[in-house]
C-alpha positions in Angstrom: 6.9 101.8 12.0 7.6 101.5 8.6 4.6 103.2 6.7 3.4 101.0 3.7 2.7 102.4 0.1 -0.7 101.6 -1.1 -2.3 100.5 2.8 -5.4 100.3 1.0 -4.4 97.7 -1.8 -2.3 95.9 0.8 -5.4 95.2 3.1 -7.7 94.3 -0.2 -4.7 92.1 -1.6 -4.8 90.4 2.3 -9.0 90.2 3.0 -8.8 88.4 -0.8 -6.3 86.0 0.2 -7.1 85.1 3.4 -9.8 83.1 1.7 -7.3 80.5 1.0 -8.1 77.1 2.6 -5.3 75.1 3.3 -3.9 72.9 0.5 -1.1 70.8 -0.4 1.6 70.7 -2.8 3.6 68.6 -5.2 7.4 67.9 -4.9 9.7 66.0 -7.5 12.2 63.6 -5.8 14.9 61.4 -7.8 16.2 58.6 -6.4 19.0 56.0 -7.6 18.2 52.8 -7.5 21.4 49.9 -7.9 21.1 46.5 -8.9 20.8 44.0 -5.7 21.2 41.0 -7.6 22.8 39.8 -11.6 21.4 36.6 -13.1 22.9 35.2 -16.0 21.2 32.4 -17.8 23.2 31.5 -21.0 27.3 33.1 -21.2 29.0 34.0 -18.2 30.7 37.1 -16.6 33.8 38.2 -15.2 32.9 37.2 -11.7 33.4 40.5 -10.0 30.7 41.7 -7.8 27.6 43.5 -8.9 27.9 45.8 -6.5 30.4 47.3 -9.0 27.8 48.4 -11.5 26.4 51.2 -8.7 29.9 53.9 -9.7 30.9 55.2 -12.4 34.3 55.5 -12.5 35.2 54.1 -15.7 35.8 56.6 -19.4 37.8 56.1 -22.4 39.6 53.3 -22.6 40.6 52.6 -18.9 40.4 49.3 -18.1 40.6 48.5 -14.4 38.6 45.3 -14.2 38.0 45.5 -10.7 35.5 48.4 -11.3 33.2 47.0 -13.8 31.5 44.1 -14.8 32.3 42.1 -17.5 29.6 39.6 -20.2 31.1 36.8 -21.6 30.1 34.9 -24.3 32.0 31.8 -24.4 29.9 29.6 -25.9 26.7 31.3 -26.4 25.1 34.8 -26.8 25.1 36.4 -23.7 21.7 36.5 -21.4 20.4 37.9 -18.2 19.1 40.4 -15.8 19.8 42.6 -13.2 16.9 42.9 -10.5 16.4 46.0 -8.2 14.5 47.4 -5.7 12.2 50.4 -5.1 12.2 51.6 -1.6 9.6 51.4 0.7 9.3 54.9 1.0 7.9 55.6 -2.4 4.2 55.0 -3.2 4.3 53.1 -6.5 1.4 55.3 -8.0 3.3 58.2 -7.5 6.5 56.8 -9.9 6.4 59.8 -12.6 9.9 58.5 -14.6 11.9 55.2 -14.7 15.2 55.7 -16.5 18.0 53.2 -17.0 21.5 54.6 -17.2 24.3 52.4 -18.6 28.4 53.1 -18.9 29.0 50.7 -21.9 32.2 49.5 -23.4 32.6 46.6 -26.2 32.1 46.2 -29.7 30.4 48.3 -32.1 26.9 47.4 -32.8 28.2 46.3 -36.5 29.6 43.3 -34.9 27.6 42.4 -31.9 24.6 43.9 -31.1 23.5 44.5 -27.0 20.0 45.2 -26.3 18.6 46.6 -22.3 15.0 45.5 -22.3 12.6 45.6 -19.2 10.1 42.9 -18.1 6.7 43.8 -17.7 5.0 42.3 -14.8 1.7 42.9 -16.4 2.3 41.7 -19.8 4.8 38.9 -19.3 7.0 40.0 -21.7 10.5 42.0 -22.1 10.2 45.6 -23.5 13.4 46.8 -25.5 14.5 50.0 -24.1 17.8 50.7 -25.9 20.6 49.5 -27.6 24.6 49.8 -28.0 23.7 51.9 -31.1 26.6 55.0 -31.2 28.9 53.4 -29.0 32.5 54.0 -29.9 34.9 50.4 -30.6 35.8 49.4 -27.1 35.8 53.0 -25.5 33.4 53.6 -22.7 29.8 55.3 -23.9 27.2 56.6 -21.4 23.7 55.7 -22.6 20.4 57.4 -21.3 17.4 54.6 -21.8 14.1 56.3 -21.0 11.3 53.7 -20.2 7.7 53.9 -21.9 4.6 54.8 -20.0 2.9 53.6 -18.4 5.3 52.5 -15.7 3.2 50.6 -13.3 3.9 48.0 -15.3 7.5 47.6 -14.7 7.5 47.4 -11.2 6.2 44.5 -9.6 3.4 45.5 -6.9 4.3 42.5 -4.2 7.7 42.7 -4.2 8.4 46.1 -5.4 11.1 44.5 -8.2 12.4 46.1 -11.1 14.2 43.8 -13.9 16.6 45.0 -16.5 17.6 42.2 -19.0 20.4 43.0 -21.0 21.1 40.4 -24.1 24.0 40.1 -27.3 22.9 38.7 -30.7 25.7 36.7 -31.0 29.1 34.7 -29.3 31.5 36.8 -31.3 32.7 39.1 -28.7 32.1 40.0 -25.3 31.0 43.5 -23.1 32.0 45.8 -20.1 29.5 48.0 -18.3 31.0 49.9 -15.6 27.8 51.3 -14.4 24.1 50.5 -14.6 21.4 51.7 -12.3 18.0 52.9 -12.2 16.4 56.7 -12.0 13.4 56.5 -10.3 11.1 60.2 -10.2 8.3 60.0 -8.1 6.1 63.1 -6.7 5.3 63.4 -3.1 2.6 65.3 -1.2 3.3 68.2 1.7 1.2 70.7 3.6 0.9 73.9 2.5 -0.7 76.0 5.1 -3.5 78.7 4.5 -2.9 82.2 4.7 -4.6 82.5 7.8 -4.6 80.4 10.8 -4.9 80.0 14.4 -2.3 79.0 16.4 -0.4 77.6 19.1 3.0 76.9 20.3 4.7 75.6 23.4 7.9 74.0 24.1 7.4 74.2 27.8 5.8 73.0 30.8 2.5 70.1 30.3 1.3 71.0 26.6 -2.2 71.8 26.6 -3.9 70.4 23.7 -7.2 71.5 24.5 -7.1 74.9 22.6 -9.6 75.5 19.5 -6.3 76.1 17.2 -5.9 74.9 13.0 -1.8 74.1 14.2 0.7 73.6 16.9 3.8 73.9 17.1 5.9 71.7 19.0 8.8 70.1 19.7 10.2 67.2 17.5 12.5 65.5 20.2 10.1 66.2 22.9 6.6 65.2 21.8 5.6 61.7 21.5 4.0 60.4 18.6 0.2 59.8 20.1 -0.1 63.7 20.6 0.4 64.4 17.3 -1.9 61.7 16.6 -4.6 63.0 19.4 -4.2 66.8 17.6 -4.5 64.8 14.1 -7.8 63.5 15.3 -9.4 66.7 15.8 -8.0 67.9 12.8 -5.0 70.0 13.8 -2.2 70.2 12.1 1.3 69.9 13.9 4.5 71.5 13.3 8.1 69.8 14.1 10.7 72.2 15.8 14.0 71.4 15.4 17.3 73.0 15.5 18.7 73.0 11.9 21.8 75.4 12.8 22.9 75.2 16.5 24.0 72.1 18.5 21.7 71.6 21.6 23.3 70.2 24.3 21.5 67.4 25.8 19.3 66.1 22.4 19.2 62.4 22.0 21.6 63.1 18.8 24.5 65.7 20.4 26.9 62.7 19.8 26.4 62.8 16.3 27.8 66.3 15.6 31.8 66.4 15.6 33.9 68.9 17.0 34.7 70.7 13.3 31.4 71.9 13.1 30.7 74.0 16.6 30.9 77.0 16.6 30.4 80.2 19.0 28.3 80.0 22.1 24.5 81.5 20.9 23.6 84.6 22.7 21.5 84.1 25.8 21.7 80.0 25.1 24.9 78.6 27.0 23.9 75.3 26.1 24.1 75.9 22.3 26.4 76.5 19.2 26.3 77.9 15.8 27.4 75.0 13.5 29.5 75.3 10.1 26.5 75.4 7.7 29.1 75.2 4.9 29.3 71.3 5.7 27.0 69.9 4.4 28.1 66.8 3.5 28.3 66.6 7.9 25.0 67.8 9.0 23.1 66.6 6.1 22.5 63.1 7.5 22.1 64.8 10.9 19.3 66.7 9.7 17.9 64.5 7.6 17.5 62.1 10.4 15.9 64.5 12.1 13.0 65.4 9.6 12.9 61.5 9.1 12.1 61.3 13.1 9.3 64.1 12.5 7.7 62.0 10.0 7.9 58.9 11.5 5.8 61.2 14.7 3.3 61.8 11.9 4.2 65.9 12.2 2.8 67.8 9.0 5.9 70.3 8.8 9.0 71.4 9.4 10.4 74.4 12.0 13.9 75.2 11.4 15.6 77.0 13.9 18.9 79.4 13.7 18.8 79.2 9.5 20.8 82.7 9.4 24.3 82.0 11.0 26.2 84.1 8.4 24.0 87.1 10.0 25.3 86.4 13.6 29.1 86.0 15.5 29.2 82.4 14.2 32.1 81.7 14.9 33.1 80.6 11.1 33.1 82.9 7.9 29.6 81.9 6.9 28.6 84.4 3.4 24.5 84.9 2.5 25.1 82.2 -0.5 26.7 79.4 1.8 22.9 80.4 3.9 21.2 80.1 1.0 22.7 76.7 0.1 22.1 75.7 3.6 18.8 76.7 3.8 17.2 75.2 0.3 19.0 72.3 1.3 16.6 71.8 4.4 13.7 73.0 2.4 14.0 70.3 -0.5 14.7 67.8 2.1 11.4 68.6 4.0 9.3 68.6 0.9 11.4 65.2 -0.7 9.7 63.6 2.5 6.1 65.0 2.4 6.7 67.6 4.6 5.8 71.6 4.9 8.4 73.5 5.9 8.8 77.4 7.2 11.5 79.8 7.2 12.2 81.2 11.0 13.2 84.8 10.8 16.4 85.4 8.4 14.9 88.2 7.5 17.7 89.5 4.9 16.8 86.2 2.5 12.8 86.4 2.7 13.2 87.5 -1.2 15.1 84.9 -2.1 13.6 82.0 -0.4 10.5 82.9 -0.1 10.0 80.4 -3.4 10.9 77.3 -1.4 9.2 77.6 2.0 5.5 77.2 2.8 5.3 79.8 6.0 7.3 82.3 7.8 7.6 82.4 11.3 9.1 85.5 13.0 9.9 86.0 16.1 9.5 90.1 17.2 9.5 91.4 13.8 7.3 94.1 15.5 9.8 95.0 18.1 12.5 95.9 15.8 10.5 97.2 13.1 11.2 94.7 10.5 7.7 93.2 9.8 7.5 94.8 6.1 10.6 92.7 5.4 8.0 90.3 5.7 5.4 90.9 3.5 6.7 89.2 0.3 5.1 85.6 2.2 2.1 87.4 2.0 2.0 88.4 -1.2 2.9 85.0 -2.4 0.2 83.6 -0.6 2.1 82.1 2.3 1.4 82.7 5.8 3.5 84.7 8.6 3.4 83.4 12.4 4.8 86.2 14.5 5.3 86.0 17.8 6.0 89.0 20.5 7.8 88.5 23.7 8.0 92.1 25.2 5.2 94.0 23.6 1.4 94.2 24.5 -1.1 93.1 22.4 -2.1 96.5 22.2 0.9 97.4 20.7 1.1 95.4 17.7 -2.3 93.6 17.2 -4.1 96.1 14.7 -1.2 96.5 12.7 -0.4 92.6 12.5 -3.9 91.9 11.3 -3.9 95.0 9.1 -1.0 93.0 7.5 -2.8 89.3 7.5 -0.1 88.2 9.9 -1.2 85.2 12.4 0.4 86.6 15.3 0.3 86.2 19.1 2.4 87.7 22.9 4.3 84.8 24.2 6.7 84.6 27.4 10.3 83.6 26.2 9.5 80.6 27.3 7.4 79.6 25.3 5.2 77.7 27.9 1.3 77.4 27.2 0.2 81.0 27.8 -0.7 82.6 24.6 -2.2 86.2 23.8 -3.8 85.9 19.8 -4.4 89.1 18.0 -7.3 87.2 16.4 
């Protein structure tokens, strides 16, 4: 066992931090809203689909008619509005910013002024947010229009709709829009466990939910929603186990993994194969779907396993930085869904990842004399949940308690058997 410098100071720090209570944290999320419909009141359009406004692909003097929407003034100035819908998963009270992004090509403002406004559902009026001032003559120009506060008045509380108006001051010319979206920012709250928490982890056998602990760690696929709800009724938080870095034969979504992302078999686990975490574009929807499953079942946080493929014989030339990128993606994906997330093992990247994850879940750091590497979590006021399989409690509990770890002795099968250090 490596010795710590200033053990008394560390013990005092741990004692003070152990008084921390479970709390929540906020995470900023941004989503892009695309127009669902276009209503023209006066003037006309070129007939292109409103979906063209969701992709920004024109610049300079480009003029691909099929990729933008033309707004015309055949007999009168143009007047119309586009309607956007806020996703049902976004609580309206948590919206922190609305920004309208536009790619415009048309006449100079001095010749024809085009203005944008947003509808105030409370005041039943349009509020101006910008114009084509500063645009180049018939060259694509990008605009960013910030929506003024308070923001709640601009989202219909019943339909969740937002309306953006476009109008010209005369009928002298037309305008093209290649892009018009709303960037919506909102804040989500997620669970952050306290430094000192009693817990149980069980993946096999009949789940014993009778324990007087503060946290359970259960398999995301195998655990029904009712079990999570029953634990919540007793004030218990529940972590959702998923494998984020390996393919597991027999999982309901196993067919979602293409052969190109499957690597070597995990040592000791013949039904699992390492994933090529460089291919985030492929793995992202799979992992996000797993997190959505955890959220739907009511779990409070994610326990993502096998997130250190770069340090193993994965079958891919994974680098330290590629693993960091993937693990940070996992942390952000969890937080954006209102879920806490722990770093599973991956001791070599603790210093780089402690700021992104809410706890550390470690296996066998005492057996392999690696526990000092986990102390950045303790110093950050974030808990370490530690499991030992082969050591007796007499061999590690005293040191675990000194470190202020939440340590258990478990069987490798992770059944109901449990010996806690405190």
